[in-house]
TIVEXKOL-515950 format. One record per atom (N, C-alpha, C): residue number from 1; chain; y negated, x, z negated. Coordinates in Angstrom, 2 decimals. Example, Ala and Ser with C-alpha at 12.3 -4.5 7.8 and 13.67 -1.06 7.14 Angstrom:
% residues 2
+-----+-------+---------+---------+---------+
:  nr : kette :      py :      px :      pz :
+-----+-------+---------+---------+---------+
:   1 :     A :    5.69 :   13.19 :   -7.80 :
:   1 :     A :    4.50 :   12.30 :   -7.80 :
:   1 :     A :    3.30 :   13.20 :   -7.80 :
:   2 :     A :    2.25 :   12.85 :   -7.08 :
:   2 :     A :    1.06 :   13.67 :   -7.14 :
:   2 :     A :   -0.03 :   12.90 :   -7.87 :
+-----+-------+---------+---------+---------+
This chain:
% residues 69
+-----+-------+---------+---------+---------+
:  nr : kette :      py :      px :      pz :
+-----+-------+---------+---------+---------+
:   1 :     A :    0.74 :    1.02 :    0.03 :
:   1 :     A :    0.21 :    0.10 :   -0.02 :
:   1 :     A :   -1.45 :    1.00 :    0.15 :
:   2 :     A :   -2.45 :    0.88 :    1.15 :
:   2 :     A :   -3.64 :    1.50 :    1.10 :
:   2 :     A :   -4.28 :    1.10 :    0.04 :
:   3 :     A :   -5.12 :    1.45 :   -0.07 :
:   3 :     A :   -6.30 :    1.37 :   -0.59 :
:   3 :     A :   -6.94 :   -0.02 :   -0.59 :
:   4 :     A :   -7.25 :   -0.10 :    0.58 :
:   4 :     A :   -8.03 :   -1.36 :    1.18 :
:   4 :     A :   -7.34 :   -2.87 :    0.57 :
:   5 :     A :   -6.10 :   -2.70 :    0.83 :
:   5 :     A :   -5.12 :   -3.72 :    0.16 :
:   5 :     A :   -5.31 :   -3.50 :   -1.56 :
:   6 :     A :   -4.81 :   -2.60 :   -1.84 :
:   6 :     A :   -5.03 :   -2.87 :   -3.36 :
:   6 :     A :   -6.61 :   -3.31 :   -3.72 :
:   7 :     A :   -7.93 :   -2.64 :   -3.17 :
:   7 :     A :   -8.75 :   -3.82 :   -3.28 :
:   7 :     A :   -9.05 :   -5.23 :   -3.29 :
:   8 :     A :   -8.44 :   -5.92 :   -2.32 :
:   8 :     A :   -8.21 :   -7.18 :   -2.27 :
:   8 :     A :   -8.03 :   -7.74 :   -3.21 :
:   9 :     A :   -6.67 :   -7.52 :   -4.08 :
:   9 :     A :   -6.06 :   -8.06 :   -5.49 :
:   9 :     A :   -6.71 :   -8.45 :   -6.06 :
:  10 :     A :   -6.03 :   -9.39 :   -7.19 :
:  10 :     A :   -7.25 :   -9.54 :   -8.48 :
:  10 :     A :   -6.41 :   -8.57 :   -9.69 :
:  11 :     A :   -7.01 :   -8.81 :  -10.70 :
:  11 :     A :   -6.56 :   -7.47 :  -11.34 :
:  11 :     A :   -5.45 :   -8.23 :  -12.28 :
:  12 :     A :   -4.93 :   -9.51 :  -12.04 :
:  12 :     A :   -3.56 :   -9.38 :  -12.33 :
:  12 :     A :   -2.31 :   -9.21 :  -11.29 :
:  13 :     A :   -2.85 :   -8.78 :  -10.53 :
:  13 :     A :   -2.10 :   -8.53 :   -9.00 :
:  13 :     A :   -1.64 :   -7.24 :   -9.54 :
:  14 :     A :   -2.69 :   -6.36 :   -9.56 :
:  14 :     A :   -2.85 :   -4.87 :  -10.04 :
:  14 :     A :   -2.06 :   -4.10 :  -10.94 :
:  15 :     A :   -2.29 :   -5.16 :  -12.07 :
:  15 :     A :   -1.53 :   -5.03 :  -13.59 :
:  15 :     A :    0.04 :   -5.37 :  -12.98 :
:  16 :     A :    0.87 :   -5.96 :  -12.24 :
:  16 :     A :    1.44 :   -6.78 :  -11.86 :
:  16 :     A :    2.42 :   -5.27 :  -10.77 :
:  17 :     A :    1.48 :   -5.03 :   -9.97 :
:  17 :     A :    1.92 :   -4.51 :   -9.04 :
:  17 :     A :    2.00 :   -2.62 :   -9.85 :
:  18 :     A :    1.57 :   -2.26 :  -10.98 :
:  18 :     A :    2.17 :   -1.27 :  -11.55 :
:  18 :     A :    2.87 :   -1.20 :  -12.47 :
:  19 :     A :    3.29 :   -2.26 :  -13.30 :
:  19 :     A :    4.23 :   -2.64 :  -13.60 :
:  19 :     A :    5.46 :   -2.68 :  -12.84 :
:  20 :     A :    5.90 :   -2.98 :  -11.62 :
:  20 :     A :    6.43 :   -2.46 :  -11.09 :
:  20 :     A :    6.78 :   -1.70 :  -10.13 :
:  21 :     A :    5.74 :   -0.38 :   -9.53 :
:  21 :     A :    5.36 :    0.96 :   -9.09 :
:  21 :     A :    6.23 :    1.92 :  -10.74 :
:  22 :     A :    6.00 :    1.52 :  -11.88 :
:  22 :     A :    6.49 :    2.09 :  -13.08 :
:  22 :     A :    8.16 :    2.31 :  -13.22 :
:  23 :     A :    8.49 :    1.11 :  -13.11 :
:  23 :     A :    9.71 :    0.06 :  -13.35 :
:  23 :     A :   10.74 :    1.15 :  -12.38 :
:  24 :     A :    9.87 :    0.98 :  -10.64 :
:  24 :     A :   10.49 :    1.39 :  -10.03 :
:  24 :     A :   10.59 :    3.15 :   -9.71 :
:  25 :     A :    9.67 :    3.99 :  -10.53 :
:  25 :     A :    9.44 :    4.98 :  -10.26 :
:  25 :     A :   10.54 :    6.06 :  -11.25 :
:  26 :     A :   10.48 :    5.48 :  -12.51 :
:  26 :     A :   11.59 :    5.06 :  -13.52 :
:  26 :     A :   13.34 :    5.23 :  -12.43 :
:  27 :     A :   13.40 :    4.31 :  -11.78 :
:  27 :     A :   14.86 :    4.10 :  -11.38 :
:  27 :     A :   14.68 :    5.15 :  -10.38 :
:  28 :     A :   13.97 :    5.48 :   -9.64 :
:  28 :     A :   13.84 :    6.53 :   -8.76 :
:  28 :     A :   14.54 :    8.26 :   -9.41 :
:  29 :     A :   13.88 :    8.40 :  -10.24 :
:  29 :     A :   13.93 :    9.40 :  -11.21 :
:  29 :     A :   15.12 :    9.24 :  -12.17 :
:  30 :     A :   15.55 :    8.28 :  -12.41 :
:  30 :     A :   17.57 :    8.50 :  -13.16 :
:  30 :     A :   18.47 :    8.56 :  -12.00 :
:  31 :     A :   17.97 :    7.79 :  -10.91 :
:  31 :     A :   18.68 :    8.23 :   -9.21 :
:  31 :     A :   18.80 :    9.41 :   -8.79 :
:  32 :     A :   17.52 :   10.02 :   -8.94 :
:  32 :     A :   17.33 :   11.87 :   -8.91 :
:  32 :     A :   18.39 :   12.73 :   -9.95 :
:  33 :     A :   18.42 :   12.42 :  -10.89 :
:  33 :     A :   19.17 :   13.25 :  -12.27 :
:  33 :     A :   20.13 :   12.73 :  -12.11 :
:  34 :     A :   21.30 :   11.43 :  -12.00 :
:  34 :     A :   22.29 :   11.70 :  -11.98 :
:  34 :     A :   23.04 :   10.88 :  -10.35 :
:  35 :     A :   22.53 :   10.66 :   -9.34 :
:  35 :     A :   23.04 :   10.30 :   -8.38 :
:  35 :     A :   22.27 :   11.65 :   -7.11 :
:  36 :     A :   22.52 :   10.88 :   -5.84 :
:  36 :     A :   22.11 :   11.38 :   -4.87 :
:  36 :     A :   21.11 :   10.35 :   -4.40 :
:  37 :     A :   19.52 :   11.27 :   -4.15 :
:  37 :     A :   18.69 :   10.48 :   -4.19 :
:  37 :     A :   18.48 :   10.96 :   -2.32 :
:  38 :     A :   18.53 :    9.59 :   -1.59 :
:  38 :     A :   18.24 :    9.93 :    0.01 :
:  38 :     A :   17.35 :   11.03 :    0.42 :
:  39 :     A :   15.50 :   10.53 :   -0.82 :
:  39 :     A :   15.18 :   11.45 :    0.05 :
:  39 :     A :   13.69 :   11.32 :   -1.01 :
:  40 :     A :   13.59 :   12.49 :   -1.93 :
:  40 :     A :   12.23 :   12.71 :   -2.61 :
:  40 :     A :   11.40 :   12.61 :   -2.37 :
:  41 :     A :   10.95 :   12.44 :   -0.99 :
:  41 :     A :    9.41 :   11.46 :   -0.61 :
:  41 :     A :    8.98 :   10.31 :   -1.18 :
:  42 :     A :   10.35 :    9.68 :   -1.33 :
:  42 :     A :   10.12 :    8.47 :   -2.03 :
:  42 :     A :    9.61 :    8.38 :   -3.23 :
:  43 :     A :   10.04 :    9.53 :   -3.93 :
:  43 :     A :    9.15 :    9.77 :   -5.71 :
:  43 :     A :    7.64 :   10.29 :   -5.30 :
:  44 :     A :    7.58 :   11.03 :   -4.21 :
:  44 :     A :    6.03 :   11.31 :   -3.79 :
:  44 :     A :    5.12 :   10.21 :   -3.92 :
:  45 :     A :    6.17 :    9.60 :   -2.79 :
:  45 :     A :    5.21 :    8.66 :   -1.99 :
:  45 :     A :    5.05 :    7.65 :   -3.32 :
:  46 :     A :    5.72 :    7.28 :   -4.32 :
:  46 :     A :    5.73 :    5.51 :   -5.00 :
:  46 :     A :    4.56 :    6.35 :   -6.16 :
:  47 :     A :    4.50 :    8.10 :   -6.60 :
:  47 :     A :    3.68 :    8.46 :   -7.62 :
:  47 :     A :    2.32 :    7.93 :   -7.24 :
:  48 :     A :    1.91 :    8.01 :   -5.65 :
:  48 :     A :    0.67 :    8.33 :   -5.31 :
:  48 :     A :    0.50 :    6.90 :   -5.56 :
:  49 :     A :    1.42 :    5.86 :   -4.95 :
:  49 :     A :    1.00 :    4.18 :   -4.86 :
:  49 :     A :    0.41 :    4.08 :   -6.16 :
:  50 :     A :    1.39 :    4.33 :   -7.77 :
:  50 :     A :    0.44 :    4.12 :   -8.81 :
:  50 :     A :   -0.70 :    5.05 :   -9.19 :
:  51 :     A :   -1.19 :    5.79 :   -8.55 :
:  51 :     A :   -1.98 :    6.88 :   -8.78 :
:  51 :     A :   -3.31 :    5.62 :   -7.89 :
:  52 :     A :   -2.99 :    5.27 :   -7.16 :
:  52 :     A :   -4.01 :    4.56 :   -6.02 :
:  52 :     A :   -4.54 :    3.01 :   -7.19 :
:  53 :     A :   -3.35 :    2.35 :   -7.50 :
:  53 :     A :   -3.32 :    1.32 :   -8.37 :
:  53 :     A :   -4.36 :    1.39 :   -9.46 :
:  54 :     A :   -3.83 :    2.57 :  -10.09 :
:  54 :     A :   -4.58 :    3.15 :  -11.51 :
:  54 :     A :   -6.08 :    3.18 :  -11.38 :
:  55 :     A :   -6.27 :    4.30 :  -10.42 :
:  55 :     A :   -7.87 :    4.44 :  -10.28 :
:  55 :     A :   -8.36 :    3.42 :   -9.91 :
:  56 :     A :   -7.74 :    2.32 :   -8.90 :
:  56 :     A :   -8.90 :    0.86 :   -8.89 :
:  56 :     A :   -8.91 :    0.17 :  -10.16 :
:  57 :     A :   -7.30 :    0.47 :  -10.69 :
:  57 :     A :   -7.92 :   -0.72 :  -11.82 :
:  57 :     A :   -8.70 :    0.22 :  -12.86 :
:  58 :     A :   -9.07 :    1.38 :  -12.92 :
:  58 :     A :   -9.74 :    2.05 :  -13.80 :
:  58 :     A :  -11.40 :    1.65 :  -13.44 :
:  59 :     A :  -11.45 :    1.85 :  -11.88 :
:  59 :     A :  -13.24 :    1.84 :  -11.32 :
:  59 :     A :  -13.90 :    0.02 :  -11.48 :
:  60 :     A :  -12.37 :   -0.64 :  -11.90 :
:  60 :     A :  -12.82 :   -1.79 :  -12.00 :
:  60 :     A :  -13.26 :   -1.96 :  -13.79 :
:  61 :     A :  -12.36 :   -1.53 :  -14.16 :
:  61 :     A :  -13.15 :   -1.40 :  -15.82 :
:  61 :     A :  -14.21 :   -1.03 :  -15.81 :
:  62 :     A :  -14.32 :    0.50 :  -15.48 :
:  62 :     A :  -15.56 :    0.88 :  -15.47 :
:  62 :     A :  -16.83 :    0.00 :  -15.19 :
:  63 :     A :  -16.61 :   -0.66 :  -14.05 :
:  63 :     A :  -17.65 :   -1.76 :  -13.13 :
:  63 :     A :  -18.23 :   -2.78 :  -14.07 :
:  64 :     A :  -17.19 :   -3.03 :  -14.79 :
:  64 :     A :  -17.41 :   -4.71 :  -15.30 :
:  64 :     A :  -18.54 :   -5.09 :  -16.60 :
:  65 :     A :  -19.21 :   -5.33 :  -17.02 :
:  65 :     A :  -20.48 :   -5.94 :  -17.63 :
:  65 :     A :  -19.46 :   -5.37 :  -19.18 :
:  66 :     A :  -18.66 :   -5.74 :  -19.41 :
:  66 :     A :  -17.80 :   -5.76 :  -20.74 :
:  66 :     A :  -18.16 :   -4.31 :  -21.13 :
:  67 :     A :  -17.56 :   -3.16 :  -19.89 :
:  67 :     A :  -17.35 :   -1.91 :  -20.58 :
:  67 :     A :  -18.82 :   -1.14 :  -20.61 :
:  68 :     A :  -20.15 :   -2.07 :  -20.90 :
:  68 :     A :  -21.80 :   -1.33 :  -20.68 :
:  68 :     A :  -22.11 :   -1.41 :  -22.05 :
:  69 :     A :  -21.16 :   -2.28 :  -23.20 :
:  69 :     A :  -21.27 :   -1.77 :  -24.86 :
:  69 :     A :  -21.02 :   -0.70 :  -25.10 :
+-----+-------+---------+---------+---------+
């Protein structure tokens, strides 16, 4: 998911996407440790997607009026 698509999501949807990405990243790490992972590039892609999600979530937190106090 690219940054433009993430920015179109609501805060709740971003939170759900973060939860799903973290869960999938955990499963990929587990499979890498105990099984043969078909592509280690999947780990990198999922980590980057998670970082994009968290970055946009943090941008919104900093721009919200409640954080000004």
